[in-house]
TIDREN-16410 format. One record per atom (N, C-alpha, C, CB): residue number from 0; chain; atom name; x, y, z. Coordinates in steps of 0.2 Angstrom, whole numbers. Glycine has a CB too. Layout:
TIDREN-16410
NODE, i, ch, at, east, north, up
NODE, NUM, A, CA, X, Y, Z
...
END
This chain:
TIDREN-16410
NODE, i, ch, at, east, north, up
NODE, 0, A, N, 4, -6, 0
NODE, 0, A, CA, 0, 0, 0
NODE, 0, A, C, 4, 6, 0
NODE, 0, A, CB, -5, 0, 6
NODE, 1, A, N, 3, 11, -4
NODE, 1, A, CA, 6, 17, -4
NODE, 1, A, C, 5, 22, 2
NODE, 1, A, CB, 5, 21, -10
NODE, 2, A, N, 10, 26, 3
NODE, 2, A, CA, 10, 31, 9
NODE, 2, A, C, 9, 37, 6
NODE, 2, A, CB, 16, 31, 13
NODE, 3, A, N, 3, 41, 8
NODE, 3, A, CA, 2, 47, 5
NODE, 3, A, C, 3, 53, 10
NODE, 3, A, CB, -6, 48, 3
NODE, 4, A, N, 5, 58, 8
NODE, 4, A, CA, 6, 64, 13
NODE, 4, A, C, 1, 69, 12
NODE, 4, A, CB, 14, 67, 12
NODE, 5, A, N, -1, 72, 18
NODE, 5, A, CA, -6, 77, 18
NODE, 5, A, C, -4, 83, 22
NODE, 5, A, CB, -13, 74, 20
NODE, 6, A, N, -6, 89, 20
NODE, 6, A, CA, -5, 95, 25
NODE, 6, A, C, -11, 98, 26
NODE, 6, A, CB, 1, 99, 21
NODE, 7, A, N, -12, 100, 32
NODE, 7, A, CA, -18, 104, 34
NODE, 7, A, C, -17, 112, 32
NODE, 7, A, CB, -20, 103, 42
NODE, 8, A, N, -22, 115, 29
NODE, 8, A, CA, -22, 122, 27
NODE, 8, A, C, -23, 126, 33
NODE, 8, A, CB, -27, 123, 21
NODE, 9, A, N, -26, 123, 38
NODE, 9, A, CA, -28, 128, 44
NODE, 9, A, C, -22, 128, 49
NODE, 9, A, CB, -34, 125, 47
NODE, 10, A, N, -20, 122, 52
NODE, 10, A, CA, -15, 121, 57
NODE, 10, A, C, -8, 120, 54
NODE, 10, A, CB, -16, 116, 62
NODE, 11, A, N, -7, 118, 48
NODE, 11, A, CA, 0, 117, 45
NODE, 11, A, C, 3, 110, 46
NODE, 11, A, CB, 4, 122, 47
NODE, 12, A, N, -1, 106, 50
NODE, 12, A, CA, 2, 99, 52
NODE, 12, A, C, 2, 95, 46
NODE, 12, A, CB, -3, 96, 57
NODE, 13, A, N, 8, 91, 45
NODE, 13, A, CA, 9, 86, 40
NODE, 13, A, C, 8, 79, 43
NODE, 13, A, CB, 16, 87, 36
NODE, 14, A, N, 4, 75, 39
NODE, 14, A, CA, 4, 68, 41
NODE, 14, A, C, 4, 63, 35
NODE, 14, A, CB, -3, 67, 44
NODE, 15, A, N, 7, 57, 37
NODE, 15, A, CA, 7, 52, 32
NODE, 15, A, C, 2, 47, 33
NODE, 15, A, CB, 15, 49, 32
NODE, 16, A, N, -1, 44, 28
NODE, 16, A, CA, -6, 39, 29
NODE, 16, A, C, -5, 34, 24
NODE, 16, A, CB, -13, 43, 28
NODE, 17, A, N, -6, 27, 26
NODE, 17, A, CA, -6, 22, 22
NODE, 17, A, C, -13, 21, 19
NODE, 17, A, CB, -3, 15, 26
NODE, 18, A, N, -14, 21, 13
NODE, 18, A, CA, -20, 20, 10
NODE, 18, A, C, -20, 16, 3
NODE, 18, A, CB, -23, 27, 8
NODE, 19, A, N, -25, 13, 2
NODE, 19, A, CA, -26, 9, -4
NODE, 19, A, C, -26, 14, -10
NODE, 19, A, CB, -31, 4, -4
NODE, 20, A, N, -24, 12, -16
NODE, 20, A, CA, -25, 17, -22
NODE, 20, A, C, -33, 18, -23
NODE, 20, A, CB, -22, 14, -28
NODE, 21, A, N, -37, 14, -22
NODE, 21, A, CA, -44, 14, -23
NODE, 21, A, C, -48, 19, -18
NODE, 21, A, CB, -47, 8, -23
NODE, 22, A, N, -44, 20, -12
NODE, 22, A, CA, -48, 24, -7
NODE, 22, A, C, -48, 31, -9
NODE, 22, A, CB, -44, 23, 0
NODE, 23, A, N, -53, 35, -7
NODE, 23, A, CA, -54, 42, -8
NODE, 23, A, C, -49, 46, -4
NODE, 23, A, CB, -61, 44, -7
NODE, 24, A, N, -46, 51, -6
NODE, 24, A, CA, -41, 55, -2
NODE, 24, A, C, -45, 58, 4
NODE, 24, A, CB, -38, 61, -6
NODE, 25, A, N, -41, 59, 9
NODE, 25, A, CA, -43, 62, 16
NODE, 25, A, C, -45, 69, 14
NODE, 25, A, CB, -38, 61, 21
NODE, 26, A, N, -50, 72, 18
NODE, 26, A, CA, -52, 79, 17
NODE, 26, A, C, -51, 83, 23
NODE, 26, A, CB, -59, 79, 14
NODE, 27, A, N, -52, 80, 29
NODE, 27, A, CA, -52, 84, 35
NODE, 27, A, C, -46, 82, 39
NODE, 27, A, CB, -58, 84, 39
NODE, 28, A, N, -43, 87, 43
NODE, 28, A, CA, -38, 86, 47
NODE, 28, A, C, -40, 83, 54
NODE, 28, A, CB, -34, 92, 49
NODE, 29, A, N, -37, 77, 56
NODE, 29, A, CA, -39, 74, 62
NODE, 29, A, C, -38, 78, 68
NODE, 29, A, CB, -36, 67, 63
NODE, 30, A, N, -33, 83, 68
NODE, 30, A, CA, -32, 87, 74
NODE, 30, A, C, -36, 93, 75
NODE, 30, A, CB, -25, 90, 73
NODE, 31, A, N, -37, 97, 69
NODE, 31, A, CA, -41, 103, 70
NODE, 31, A, C, -48, 103, 66
NODE, 31, A, CB, -37, 109, 68
NODE, 32, A, N, -48, 98, 61
NODE, 32, A, CA, -54, 98, 57
NODE, 32, A, C, -53, 103, 51
NODE, 32, A, CB, -60, 100, 61
NODE, 33, A, N, -47, 105, 50
NODE, 33, A, CA, -46, 110, 44
NODE, 33, A, C, -46, 105, 37
NODE, 33, A, CB, -40, 114, 45
NODE, 34, A, N, -45, 109, 32
NODE, 34, A, CA, -45, 106, 25
NODE, 34, A, C, -38, 103, 24
NODE, 34, A, CB, -47, 111, 20
NODE, 35, A, N, -38, 97, 22
NODE, 35, A, CA, -31, 94, 20
NODE, 35, A, C, -30, 94, 12
NODE, 35, A, CB, -31, 86, 22
NODE, 36, A, N, -24, 95, 11
NODE, 36, A, CA, -22, 95, 4
NODE, 36, A, C, -17, 89, 3
NODE, 36, A, CB, -19, 102, 1
NODE, 37, A, N, -17, 85, -3
NODE, 37, A, CA, -12, 80, -4
NODE, 37, A, C, -6, 83, -7
NODE, 37, A, CB, -15, 75, -9
NODE, 38, A, N, 0, 81, -4
NODE, 38, A, CA, 6, 83, -6
NODE, 38, A, C, 9, 78, -11
NODE, 38, A, CB, 11, 84, 0
NODE, 39, A, N, 14, 81, -15
NODE, 39, A, CA, 17, 76, -20
NODE, 39, A, C, 24, 76, -16
NODE, 39, A, CB, 18, 79, -27
NODE, 40, A, N, 26, 69, -15
NODE, 40, A, CA, 32, 68, -11
NODE, 40, A, C, 37, 64, -16
NODE, 40, A, CB, 31, 65, -5
NODE, 41, A, N, 43, 64, -14
NODE, 41, A, CA, 48, 61, -17
NODE, 41, A, C, 47, 53, -16
NODE, 41, A, CB, 56, 63, -15
NODE, 42, A, N, 48, 49, -21
NODE, 42, A, CA, 47, 42, -21
NODE, 42, A, C, 53, 39, -19
NODE, 42, A, CB, 44, 40, -27
NODE, 43, A, N, 53, 33, -16
NODE, 43, A, CA, 59, 29, -15
NODE, 43, A, C, 60, 24, -20
NODE, 43, A, CB, 58, 25, -8
NODE, 44, A, N, 56, 24, -25
NODE, 44, A, CA, 56, 19, -31
NODE, 44, A, C, 62, 22, -36
NODE, 44, A, CB, 50, 19, -35
NODE, 45, A, N, 67, 18, -37
NODE, 45, A, CA, 73, 19, -41
NODE, 45, A, C, 74, 14, -46
NODE, 45, A, CB, 79, 20, -37
NODE, 46, A, N, 74, 16, -52
NODE, 46, A, CA, 76, 12, -58
NODE, 46, A, C, 83, 12, -59
NODE, 46, A, CB, 72, 14, -65
NODE, 47, A, N, 86, 6, -58
NODE, 47, A, CA, 93, 5, -59
NODE, 47, A, C, 95, 0, -65
NODE, 47, A, CB, 97, 3, -53
NODE, 48, A, N, 101, 0, -68
NODE, 48, A, CA, 103, -5, -73
NODE, 48, A, C, 101, -2, -80
NODE, 48, A, CB, 100, -11, -71
NODE, 49, A, N, 102, -7, -84
NODE, 49, A, CA, 101, -5, -91
NODE, 49, A, C, 94, -7, -93
NODE, 49, A, CB, 106, -9, -96
NODE, 50, A, N, 92, -5, -99
NODE, 50, A, CA, 85, -6, -101
NODE, 50, A, C, 80, -1, -100
NODE, 50, A, CB, 83, -13, -98
NODE, 51, A, N, 82, 4, -97
NODE, 51, A, CA, 77, 9, -95
NODE, 51, A, C, 77, 15, -100
NODE, 51, A, CB, 78, 12, -88
NODE, 52, A, N, 81, 15, -105
NODE, 52, A, CA, 81, 21, -110
NODE, 52, A, C, 80, 18, -117
NODE, 52, A, CB, 88, 24, -109
NODE, 53, A, N, 78, 22, -121
NODE, 53, A, CA, 77, 20, -128
NODE, 53, A, C, 83, 17, -131
NODE, 53, A, CB, 74, 26, -132
NODE, 54, A, N, 89, 21, -129
NODE, 54, A, CA, 95, 19, -132
NODE, 54, A, C, 98, 12, -130
NODE, 54, A, CB, 101, 24, -130
NODE, 55, A, N, 95, 9, -124
NODE, 55, A, CA, 97, 3, -122
NODE, 55, A, C, 94, -3, -126
NODE, 55, A, CB, 95, 2, -114
NODE, 56, A, N, 89, -2, -130
NODE, 56, A, CA, 86, -7, -134
NODE, 56, A, C, 88, -5, -141
NODE, 56, A, CB, 78, -7, -133
NODE, 57, A, N, 93, -9, -144
NODE, 57, A, CA, 95, -8, -150
NODE, 57, A, C, 89, -11, -155
NODE, 57, A, CB, 102, -10, -152
NODE, 58, A, N, 89, -7, -161
NODE, 58, A, CA, 84, -10, -166
NODE, 58, A, C, 87, -16, -169
NODE, 58, A, CB, 82, -5, -171
NODE, 59, A, N, 83, -21, -171
NODE, 59, A, CA, 86, -27, -174
NODE, 59, A, C, 90, -25, -180
NODE, 59, A, CB, 80, -31, -177
NODE, 60, A, N, 88, -20, -184
NODE, 60, A, CA, 93, -18, -190
NODE, 60, A, C, 100, -16, -187
NODE, 60, A, CB, 89, -12, -194
NODE, 61, A, N, 100, -12, -182
NODE, 61, A, CA, 106, -10, -179
NODE, 61, A, C, 110, -16, -176
NODE, 61, A, CB, 105, -5, -174
NODE, 62, A, N, 107, -20, -173
NODE, 62, A, CA, 110, -26, -171
NODE, 62, A, C, 113, -30, -176
NODE, 62, A, CB, 105, -31, -166
NODE, 63, A, N, 110, -31, -182
NODE, 63, A, CA, 112, -35, -187
NODE, 63, A, C, 118, -31, -190
NODE, 63, A, CB, 107, -36, -193
NODE, 64, A, N, 118, -25, -191
NODE, 64, A, CA, 123, -21, -194
NODE, 64, A, C, 129, -21, -189
NODE, 64, A, CB, 121, -13, -194
NODE, 65, A, N, 128, -21, -183
NODE, 65, A, CA, 134, -21, -178
NODE, 65, A, C, 137, -28, -178
NODE, 65, A, CB, 131, -20, -171
NODE, 66, A, N, 133, -33, -179
NODE, 66, A, CA, 136, -40, -180
NODE, 66, A, C, 140, -41, -186
NODE, 66, A, CB, 130, -45, -180
NODE, 67, A, N, 138, -38, -192
NODE, 67, A, CA, 142, -38, -198
NODE, 67, A, C, 148, -34, -197
NODE, 67, A, CB, 138, -35, -204
NODE, 68, A, N, 148, -28, -194
NODE, 68, A, CA, 154, -24, -193
NODE, 68, A, C, 159, -28, -189
NODE, 68, A, CB, 152, -18, -190
NODE, 69, A, N, 157, -31, -184
NODE, 69, A, CA, 161, -35, -179
NODE, 69, A, C, 164, -41, -183
NODE, 69, A, CB, 157, -38, -173
NODE, 70, A, N, 160, -44, -187
NODE, 70, A, CA, 163, -50, -191
NODE, 70, A, C, 169, -47, -196
NODE, 70, A, CB, 158, -53, -195
NODE, 71, A, N, 167, -41, -199
NODE, 71, A, CA, 172, -38, -204
NODE, 71, A, C, 179, -36, -200
NODE, 71, A, CB, 169, -32, -207
NODE, 72, A, N, 178, -34, -194
NODE, 72, A, CA, 184, -32, -190
NODE, 72, A, C, 188, -38, -188
NODE, 72, A, CB, 182, -28, -184
NODE, 73, A, N, 184, -43, -186
NODE, 73, A, CA, 188, -49, -184
NODE, 73, A, C, 192, -52, -190
NODE, 73, A, CB, 183, -54, -180
NODE, 74, A, N, 188, -52, -196
NODE, 74, A, CA, 192, -55, -202
NODE, 74, A, C, 198, -51, -204
NODE, 74, A, CB, 187, -56, -207
NODE, 75, A, N, 197, -45, -203
NODE, 75, A, CA, 203, -40, -205
NODE, 75, A, C, 209, -42, -200
NODE, 75, A, CB, 201, -33, -204
NODE, 76, A, N, 207, -43, -194
NODE, 76, A, CA, 212, -44, -189
NODE, 76, A, C, 216, -51, -190
NODE, 76, A, CB, 210, -44, -182
NODE, 77, A, N, 212, -56, -192
NODE, 77, A, CA, 215, -62, -194
NODE, 77, A, C, 219, -62, -200
NODE, 77, A, CB, 209, -67, -195
NODE, 78, A, N, 217, -58, -205
NODE, 78, A, CA, 221, -57, -211
NODE, 78, A, C, 228, -53, -210
NODE, 78, A, CB, 217, -52, -217
NODE, 79, A, N, 228, -48, -205
NODE, 79, A, CA, 234, -45, -204
NODE, 79, A, C, 238, -50, -200
NODE, 79, A, CB, 232, -39, -200
NODE, 80, A, N, 236, -54, -196
NODE, 80, A, CA, 240, -59, -192
NODE, 80, A, C, 243, -64, -197
NODE, 80, A, CB, 235, -63, -187
NODE, 81, A, N, 239, -66, -202
NODE, 81, A, CA, 242, -71, -207
NODE, 81, A, C, 247, -68, -211
NODE, 81, A, CB, 236, -73, -211
NODE, 82, A, N, 246, -61, -213
NODE, 82, A, CA, 251, -58, -217
NODE, 82, A, C, 257, -57, -214
NODE, 82, A, CB, 248, -52, -220
NODE, 83, A, N, 257, -55, -207
NODE, 83, A, CA, 263, -54, -203
NODE, 83, A, C, 266, -60, -202
NODE, 83, A, CB, 261, -50, -197
NODE, 84, A, N, 263, -65, -201
NODE, 84, A, CA, 266, -72, -200
NODE, 84, A, C, 270, -74, -206
NODE, 84, A, CB, 261, -77, -198
NODE, 85, A, N, 267, -73, -212
NODE, 85, A, CA, 270, -74, -219
NODE, 85, A, C, 276, -70, -219
NODE, 85, A, CB, 265, -73, -225
NODE, 86, A, N, 276, -64, -217
NODE, 86, A, CA, 282, -60, -218
NODE, 86, A, C, 288, -62, -214
NODE, 86, A, CB, 280, -52, -217
NODE, 87, A, N, 286, -64, -208
NODE, 87, A, CA, 291, -66, -203
NODE, 87, A, C, 294, -73, -206
NODE, 87, A, CB, 289, -67, -196
NODE, 88, A, N, 291, -77, -209
NODE, 88, A, CA, 293, -83, -212
NODE, 88, A, C, 298, -82, -217
NODE, 88, A, CB, 287, -88, -214
NODE, 89, A, N, 296, -77, -222
NODE, 89, A, CA, 300, -76, -227
NODE, 89, A, C, 307, -72, -226
NODE, 89, A, CB, 296, -72, -232
NODE, 90, A, N, 307, -69, -220
NODE, 90, A, CA, 313, -66, -218
NODE, 90, A, C, 318, -70, -214
NODE, 90, A, CB, 311, -60, -213
END
């Protein structure tokens, strides 16, 4: 159940109340009978890790392109290794 914060407009008292989302908001202060207003408070809910931004989810097209580029790079590295090995053998 969420905790809601209220403030009385008459006495200024702030209170926290556990309420179901379906329950109607409180309207009167239990101390003085004044009007309560619901406050917006900072949440303790934090999103951590990857996957929470659009950039964290690559499109399939981009993933395929990245795979092709990785394959090209690895094949170029292998070719340079082979050519350098041939050069050392001939020397």
